C-alpha positions in Angstrom: 88.2 -9.6 -48.1 90.2 -7.8 -50.4 89.3 -4.0 -52.1 88.6 -3.6 -55.5 91.1 -1.3 -57.6 87.6 0.5 -57.4 87.2 0.7 -54.0 90.9 1.5 -53.7 90.3 4.5 -55.7 87.3 6.1 -54.1 89.1 6.0 -50.9 92.1 7.6 -52.2 89.6 10.5 -53.4 87.9 10.7 -49.8 91.1 10.9 -48.5 92.0 13.7 -50.6 88.9 15.5 -50.1 88.7 15.2 -46.7 92.8 16.8 -46.6 91.4 19.6 -48.6 88.3 20.5 -46.1 90.5 22.6 -44.2 91.7 24.9 -47.0 88.2 24.7 -48.0 86.7 25.9 -45.2 89.0 28.8 -44.9 88.5 30.1 -48.2 84.1 29.9 -47.3 84.9 31.8 -44.2 87.2 34.4 -46.2 84.5 34.3 -48.5 81.9 35.3 -45.9 84.0 38.1 -44.5 84.6 39.5 -47.9 81.0 39.3 -48.6 80.2 40.9 -45.4 83.0 44.3 -45.6 81.3 44.4 -49.1 78.0 44.4 -48.1 78.2 47.0 -45.6 80.1 49.4 -48.2 77.6 49.0 -50.5 75.0 50.1 -47.6 76.6 52.7 -46.2 77.8 54.0 -49.4 73.4 53.8 -50.6 73.1 55.8 -47.5 75.4 58.6 -48.4 73.5 58.3 -51.9 70.3 58.7 -50.5 71.4 62.0 -48.3 72.8 63.4 -51.2 70.0 62.9 -53.6 67.8 64.8 -51.1 70.5 67.7 -50.5 70.7 68.3 -54.4 66.8 68.0 -54.8 66.3 70.6 -51.6 68.6 72.9 -53.0 67.4 72.2 -56.6 64.0 73.3 -54.8 65.6 76.7 -52.6 67.0 77.6 -56.1 63.4 77.4 -57.9 62.0 79.2 -55.3 65.3 82.2 -55.9 64.9 82.0 -59.3 63.0 85.5 -61.0 59.7 84.2 -62.8 60.0 86.0 -66.3 56.3 86.4 -68.4 57.0 86.6 -72.1 
């Protein structure tokens, strides 16, 4: 049974997509790797920010405790 032009076009499109699949999968893996690296860096920076925020609050409290009180 001969194939129609439409069937041939669909088969060519399918073949083209199958040939692109390894490249797409590699791009997906690279995107996952970059996402995980960025997520790890974000979490590290967030933890550092929280630590520094606590330190600033502690130093501010110490500074407030040492500041002489002035009564007007």
